[in-house]
C-alpha positions in Angstrom: 0.0 0.0 0.0 1.3 3.5 0.7 0.1 6.6 2.4 -3.5 7.3 3.4 -5.2 10.6 4.1 -7.6 10.3 7.0 -10.2 12.1 9.0 -8.2 15.3 9.9 -8.4 16.3 6.2 -12.2 16.3 6.1 -13.4 19.7 5.1 -9.8 21.1 5.9 -8.2 20.4 2.5 -5.2 22.6 3.1 -3.5 21.1 -0.1 0.0 21.4 1.2 0.4 17.7 0.4 -0.6 18.3 -3.2 2.0 21.0 -3.6 4.9 18.7 -2.5 4.0 15.5 -4.2 6.6 14.7 -6.8 4.4 12.3 -8.8 1.0 14.1 -8.6 -0.7 11.2 -7.0 -3.0 13.3 -4.7 -6.5 14.3 -6.0 -9.2 16.4 -4.5 -12.4 14.6 -3.5 -15.7 16.1 -2.4 -14.7 16.4 1.2 -11.0 15.6 1.4 -7.9 14.7 -0.6 -7.0 11.2 -1.6 -3.7 9.5 -2.5 -3.6 7.1 -5.5 -1.7 4.1 -4.1 -1.0 2.9 -7.7 1.0 6.1 -8.4 2.4 6.9 -4.9 6.2 6.3 -4.6 6.1 6.4 -0.8 8.5 9.3 -0.5 6.7 10.7 2.6 6.7 14.3 1.5 3.0 14.5 1.9 3.1 13.3 5.5 5.7 15.9 6.5 3.8 18.7 4.7 0.4 18.1 6.1 -0.4 20.9 8.6 -3.2 18.9 10.2 -1.5 15.5 10.6 -4.0 13.7 8.3 -1.5 11.6 6.3 -0.3 8.2 7.6 1.7 5.4 6.2 -0.8 2.5 5.9 0.9 0.4 8.7 0.8 3.4 11.1 -2.9 4.2 10.5 -4.8 4.1 13.8 -7.5 1.5 14.0 -10.4 4.1 14.0 -9.0 5.6 10.8 -8.8 2.3 8.8 -12.1 3.0 7.0 -10.2 5.7 5.0 -8.4 3.0 3.1 -11.6 1.8 1.6 -12.8 5.4 1.1 -9.7 6.1 -1.0 -10.1 2.9 -3.0 -13.7 3.7 -3.7 -12.8 7.3 -4.8 -10.3 6.0 -7.4 -12.7 3.3 -8.6 -15.3 5.8 -9.3 -13.0 8.1 -11.4 
């Protein structure tokens, strides 16, 4: 997997992560940003840049934030 954007991004959408992503794998959704795990190179730039701490490496994602994995997958399936 790769990085996941979780609940702290909801309605925040600061976009700092988009600005630093070297492979343009982050897209804006209706209420938050999402990382395309097929494109992400796992550089970690987005995690460091996020001002609200919404970006996690998938293995570091807190249990209560795990639904955001499926939310991101569904977002990219519907595109």
